[in-house]
C-alpha positions in Angstrom: -65.7 61.6 71.0 -65.9 65.1 71.8 -63.2 68.1 72.5 -64.0 69.0 76.4 -62.2 72.3 78.1 -62.2 71.5 81.7 -61.9 75.0 83.4 -61.0 75.1 86.8 -59.1 77.2 89.9 -60.6 80.6 89.4 -59.8 83.4 91.9 -62.4 82.8 94.4 -61.5 81.6 98.3 -62.4 78.0 97.2 -59.5 77.9 94.6 -57.9 74.9 95.9 -60.9 72.8 96.2 -62.0 73.9 92.4 -58.5 72.6 91.3 -59.1 69.0 93.0 -62.6 69.2 92.0 -61.5 69.9 88.2 -58.4 67.5 88.1 -60.7 64.5 88.9 -63.3 65.5 86.3 -60.9 66.2 83.6 -59.3 62.6 84.3 -62.7 60.9 84.5 -63.8 62.7 81.2 -60.5 61.4 79.4 -61.2 58.0 80.8 -64.5 57.9 78.7 -62.4 58.5 75.6 -62.9 62.2 75.0 -60.2 64.8 74.2 -59.6 66.8 77.4 -57.7 69.9 77.9 -57.4 71.1 81.7 -57.1 74.8 82.2 -56.8 76.9 85.3 -58.5 80.0 84.8 -57.3 83.0 86.6 -56.6 86.7 86.5 -53.1 85.8 88.1 -52.4 84.4 84.5 -53.2 87.6 82.8 -50.8 87.2 79.6 -51.5 83.4 79.0 -52.4 83.3 75.7 -52.5 80.0 73.4 -49.4 79.0 71.9 -49.5 78.8 68.3 -49.0 75.1 68.3 -52.0 74.1 70.6 -50.6 70.8 72.6 -52.4 67.4 72.3 -55.2 66.5 74.5 -54.1 65.5 78.2 -56.0 65.8 81.3 -52.9 65.7 83.5 -51.2 68.6 81.5 -52.7 72.0 83.6 -52.8 74.9 80.7 -53.4 78.5 82.4 -55.3 81.4 81.2 -57.0 84.4 82.4 -61.0 85.5 82.0 -59.5 88.3 79.7 -57.6 85.6 77.5 -60.4 83.0 77.5 -62.0 84.1 74.3 -58.7 83.3 72.6 -58.5 80.0 73.8 -61.8 79.1 72.9 -61.3 79.9 69.6 -58.1 78.0 69.7 -59.5 74.7 71.3 -63.0 74.9 69.6 -64.5 72.7 72.7 -67.4 70.9 72.2 -68.3 71.6 75.8 -66.6 73.7 78.6 -66.9 71.9 82.1 -66.9 75.1 84.4 -65.8 73.5 87.5 -65.4 76.7 89.4 -66.4 77.1 92.9 -67.6 80.5 94.3 -66.8 83.8 92.4 -67.3 84.4 88.8 -67.2 80.8 87.9 -70.5 79.8 89.8 -72.4 83.4 89.7 -73.5 83.2 86.3 -70.5 85.3 84.8 -68.8 82.7 83.2 -71.8 80.8 82.4 -72.9 84.1 80.5 -69.8 84.5 78.4 -70.0 81.2 77.3 -73.6 81.6 75.8 -72.3 85.0 74.3 -69.7 83.0 72.6 -72.0 80.1 71.5 -70.0 77.6 73.6 -72.0 74.6 75.3 -71.3 74.2 78.7 -72.1 71.5 81.6 -73.3 73.7 84.3 -76.8 75.5 85.2 -77.4 78.6 83.2 -76.4 82.1 84.0 -79.4 83.5 86.1 -79.6 80.0 87.7 -76.3 80.3 89.1 -76.5 84.0 90.2 -79.7 83.1 92.4 -78.0 80.2 93.8 -74.8 82.1 94.8 -76.8 85.0 96.2 -78.2 83.4 99.4 -80.5 86.7 100.2 -82.2 86.6 96.9 -82.3 82.8 96.9 -84.1 82.8 100.4 -86.7 85.4 99.3 -87.3 83.4 96.1 -87.9 80.2 98.7 -90.4 82.2 100.8 -92.1 83.6 97.8 -92.5 80.0 96.6 -93.4 78.7 99.8 -90.6 76.6 100.5 -89.4 76.6 104.2 -86.3 78.2 104.7 -84.7 79.3 108.3 -85.9 82.6 109.7 -83.4 85.5 108.7 -82.5 89.2 108.6 -79.8 90.8 106.4 -76.9 93.4 108.0 -75.3 95.9 105.3 -71.6 96.3 105.8 -72.2 100.1 105.8 -75.0 99.7 108.4 -72.6 97.6 110.5 -69.7 100.3 110.1 -72.2 103.2 111.5 -73.5 101.9 114.5 -72.3 98.2 115.0 -74.4 98.2 118.4 -77.7 99.0 116.5 -77.0 96.1 113.9 -76.4 93.6 116.8 -79.7 95.0 118.3 -81.6 94.2 114.8 -80.0 90.6 115.0 -80.9 89.9 118.2 -84.3 91.2 117.7 -85.2 89.4 114.6 -83.4 86.2 114.9 -82.0 85.8 118.3 -79.9 83.0 119.3 -78.5 80.4 118.1 -77.8 81.9 114.8 -75.6 81.1 111.8 -74.2 84.4 109.9 -72.6 84.0 106.7 -71.7 86.4 103.8 -74.1 86.7 101.3 -72.3 85.1 98.2 -69.7 82.5 99.2 -69.8 78.9 99.2 -68.2 76.0 101.2 -69.2 78.0 104.4 -66.3 80.6 103.4 -66.7 83.1 106.2 -69.6 81.7 107.9 -69.9 81.5 111.4 -72.3 79.8 114.4 -73.2 81.9 117.5 -74.6 79.4 119.7 -75.5 81.1 122.8 -76.3 85.1 123.6 -73.0 86.9 123.3 -72.5 90.0 121.4 -68.9 89.9 121.3 -69.3 86.8 119.5 -71.9 87.9 117.2 -70.0 91.2 116.5 -67.0 89.1 115.4 -68.9 86.6 113.3 -70.6 89.7 111.3 -67.2 91.2 110.8 -66.0 87.8 109.8 -68.8 88.0 106.9 -67.9 91.3 105.7 -64.5 90.0 105.1 -66.0 88.5 101.7 -69.3 90.2 101.1 -70.9 94.0 101.9 -74.0 92.3 103.1 -74.5 89.4 106.2 -77.2 86.8 106.2 -78.1 86.0 109.8 -80.4 82.9 110.0 -81.6 81.0 112.8 -79.8 78.0 113.6 -82.2 74.4 113.3 -81.4 72.5 115.7 -81.4 68.8 113.8 -79.9 66.7 111.1 -77.9 68.2 108.1 -78.8 66.5 105.0 -77.9 67.2 101.2 -79.7 65.8 97.8 -78.0 66.1 94.4 -80.5 66.6 91.4 -79.6 65.5 87.9 -81.3 66.7 84.9 -83.6 69.8 84.0 -87.5 70.4 84.0 -89.6 67.2 83.8 -86.5 64.9 83.7 -85.1 66.3 86.9 -84.4 63.3 89.3 -83.0 63.3 92.7 -80.5 61.3 94.0 -80.2 59.5 97.3 -80.4 61.4 100.6 -76.9 62.0 102.3 -76.9 62.7 105.9 -73.8 64.8 106.9 -72.3 64.2 110.4 -69.6 65.9 111.3 -66.9 64.3 113.8 -66.0 67.3 115.2 -68.5 70.0 116.5 -71.8 70.4 115.2 -70.9 72.6 112.2 -70.0 71.2 108.7 -67.5 73.9 108.1 -64.6 74.5 105.5 -62.5 72.1 107.1 -64.9 69.4 107.6 -66.0 69.3 104.3 -62.5 68.8 102.7 -60.7 66.7 105.0 -61.0 62.9 104.3 -62.2 61.8 107.7 -63.7 64.4 109.2 -67.2 64.0 108.2 -69.6 60.9 108.0 -71.9 60.4 104.5 -74.9 58.4 105.9 -76.9 56.8 103.2 -79.3 56.0 104.1 -79.9 59.1 106.5 -81.3 58.3 110.0 -84.7 60.0 109.1 -87.8 58.7 108.1 -88.9 57.1 104.6 -91.1 60.0 104.3 -88.7 62.7 105.1 -86.2 61.5 102.8 -89.0 61.4 99.7 -90.1 65.0 100.9 -86.5 66.1 101.1 -86.1 64.4 97.1 -89.3 66.4 96.2 -88.3 69.7 97.4 -84.9 69.2 96.0 -86.0 68.9 92.7 -88.7 71.7 93.2 -85.9 73.9 94.3 -83.7 73.0 91.1 -86.4 73.4 88.6 -87.3 76.7 90.4 -84.1 78.4 89.7 -84.2 76.7 86.0 -81.3 74.4 86.7 -80.0 71.6 84.6 -77.0 69.2 84.7 -76.5 68.6 88.7 -76.9 70.8 91.7 -77.0 69.9 95.3 -79.5 71.4 97.8 -78.6 71.7 101.4 -81.2 71.2 104.2 -81.9 70.9 107.8 -84.4 68.4 109.4 -85.5 69.1 113.1 -86.8 66.8 115.6 -90.2 66.8 114.0 -88.8 66.2 110.7 -89.7 69.6 109.3 -87.5 70.0 106.6 -85.6 73.8 105.7 -83.4 74.3 102.7 -80.5 76.3 103.5 -79.0 76.6 100.0 -78.4 75.5 96.6 -75.2 74.5 95.2 -75.1 75.5 91.4 -71.6 73.9 90.8 -71.0 71.2 93.7 -67.7 69.8 94.6 -66.4 66.8 92.7 -63.3 65.7 94.5 -62.7 62.1 96.8 -64.7 63.3 99.7 -67.4 65.4 98.1 -71.0 64.7 98.2 -72.6 64.1 94.7 -70.4 61.6 93.8 -71.0 59.5 96.7 -75.0 59.9 95.9 -74.2 58.8 92.4 -72.2 55.9 93.5 -75.2 54.4 95.9 -77.8 55.0 92.6 -75.1 52.9 91.0 -73.8 55.6 88.9 -69.8 55.7 88.5 -68.0 59.0 88.7 -67.1 58.2 84.9 -70.9 57.6 84.1 -71.5 61.0 86.2 -69.5 63.1 83.5 -71.0 61.4 80.5 -74.6 62.2 81.5 -73.5 66.0 82.4 -71.9 65.7 79.1 -74.4 64.4 77.2 -77.1 67.2 78.5 -75.0 69.9 77.6 -74.6 68.5 74.0 -78.3 68.4 73.9 -78.9 71.8 75.4 -79.6 74.3 72.5 -77.7 77.3 71.7 -79.4 80.3 72.8 -80.6 82.4 70.0 -79.8 86.0 69.9 
């Protein structure tokens, strides 16, 4: 039996999804027989210090703390492992993971640098290109550049990428702030860039790949990293797997097996493992890709802390492999326990 702290919530736009994922993880880990404390971490809980008498473990009772008071909670709870189930922001960009390493606390997620590289889509794509991993052509527009001369910024995008294109904030997940511009339309492109700049100072604009969207989860690390079955994502409305489609039950089909060849599935798995290991990931990640009509595969992004809700993709892939949600949590816990603490 281990002492487990599940952190959820956070302050990013994906907060509500994080709370759903965190609750599901806390309950599953508790069903495995571990002592679990579930904590909503957010700056809105700035004065949430641990009480003199720590409550008994209960995955249903959501405690509160802030990033500023987290060290006190770590001292009070003395967890063997932290599950950082936070999507976006400081919970997924490596900040929290670095803090846990500084306090010598094991955690069930990729390490700080891997999270940072995965979260920054621009740096991630540059790394892919350096390693010869296919990814859609892209360009970057800076918010200051857009503010100084919007028309020149639009010219830059049209010259470098053209239409159709996908516009994304540089460091958000769950398609937060992302837009698709399918046809030549400078007004729509300008609005898409403005939307992206609501979330980040840089926008990534990439060529839209016409084809099928797939995703591959990878468990483990280094030589033991293993890809789970490929899932094809088919939105029931439109052609864009946006935030609403991702997290509303019934809005998208998860096809296992996908409607691509066995060869393409095998290549997708190999690419996912390569990307997972390239960033130095461990526990579980999910790499999103597009497959065009010739079955060329293009990597879109890697999710360092994928969703764990009832409509999430990783639990679906694990289930197809015969791994229950509870068993999946135990796999992540065991890897975290076996990961050596970083020496200083």
